[in-house]
C-alpha positions as CSV (number, residue, x, y, z in Angstrom):
1,M,108.2,115.5,105.0
2,T,104.9,114.4,104.4
3,K,102.6,115.5,101.9
4,Q,98.8,116.1,101.9
5,I,97.5,115.3,98.9
6,K,94.2,117.6,98.5
7,E,91.1,115.3,96.6
8,K,89.4,117.5,94.3
9,K,85.6,116.8,94.9
10,K,84.0,116.2,91.5
11,I,80.7,118.5,91.1
12,Q,78.1,116.6,89.3
13,R,74.9,118.3,88.5
14,Q,71.9,116.6,89.3
15,F,68.2,116.8,88.3
16,E,65.0,115.4,88.9
17,G,62.2,114.7,86.4
18,E,59.5,112.8,84.7
19,V,60.4,109.8,82.0
20,V,58.3,110.5,78.9
21,K,59.7,108.3,76.9
22,A,61.3,104.5,77.8
23,K,61.3,102.7,74.3
24,A,64.6,102.4,72.9
25,N,67.5,100.2,74.8
26,K,69.1,101.3,78.1
27,T,68.0,104.9,77.0
28,I,65.3,107.1,78.4
29,S,63.8,110.2,77.6
30,V,63.3,112.8,80.9
31,L,61.3,115.8,80.6
32,V,62.7,118.6,83.1
33,I,60.5,121.5,84.0
34,E,62.2,124.4,86.3
35,H,60.0,127.7,87.1
36,K,62.0,130.9,86.6
37,L,61.9,134.5,87.6
38,H,61.7,137.2,85.1
39,P,64.3,139.9,86.2
40,K,62.3,142.8,85.3
41,Y,58.9,142.1,85.3
42,Q,58.9,139.5,88.4
43,K,56.6,137.3,86.7
44,R,57.2,133.4,86.9
45,Y,57.3,131.2,83.8
46,Q,57.9,127.8,83.0
47,V,61.1,126.2,81.0
48,S,61.2,122.7,80.2
49,R,64.0,120.6,78.5
50,K,64.3,117.0,78.1
51,Y,67.2,114.7,78.4
52,P,68.4,111.3,77.3
53,V,69.5,109.4,80.1
54,H,71.4,106.0,80.3
55,D,69.5,103.4,82.3
56,E,71.9,100.4,81.8
57,K,68.9,98.1,83.8
58,G,66.1,99.4,82.2
59,E,64.4,99.8,85.5
60,A,62.5,103.5,84.5
61,K,59.1,103.3,83.1
62,E,57.3,105.7,81.2
63,G,55.2,108.2,84.0
64,D,58.2,107.7,86.6
65,R,59.8,110.5,88.5
66,I,63.5,109.9,88.6
67,I,66.7,111.5,89.6
68,F,69.5,111.6,87.3
69,V,73.2,112.9,87.6
70,E,76.0,114.3,85.3
71,C,78.4,111.7,83.9
72,R,81.0,111.1,81.3
73,P,80.0,110.9,77.8
74,L,78.1,107.5,77.0
75,S,77.3,108.6,73.2
76,K,76.8,111.6,71.1
77,T,74.1,113.1,73.1
78,K,74.3,111.3,76.2
79,R,75.7,112.8,79.3
80,W,73.5,111.7,82.2
81,R,72.7,108.3,84.0
82,F,70.2,107.3,85.7
83,L,70.5,107.7,89.7
84,K,67.1,106.4,91.6
85,K,63.2,106.5,91.1
86,V,61.7,108.7,93.6
87,S,58.1,107.3,92.7
């Protein structure tokens, strides 16, 4: 009687964006720009959003492109964690 335990894979959302503010301690603001297509008029338009991201070591500087992932709530607004620097 062997039981197979199925592991649930946690789906983590992942975004790439540009650091626009890196003045706070362990927190950076990242701007993510997404291009969408209007369903009726078939015109492309731009949607942007800023995310507060946790940067434990302070590696990211303003102007860097980074990748960040979803994590547990770290504060009132921070639910994202710095993963790696792209450029």
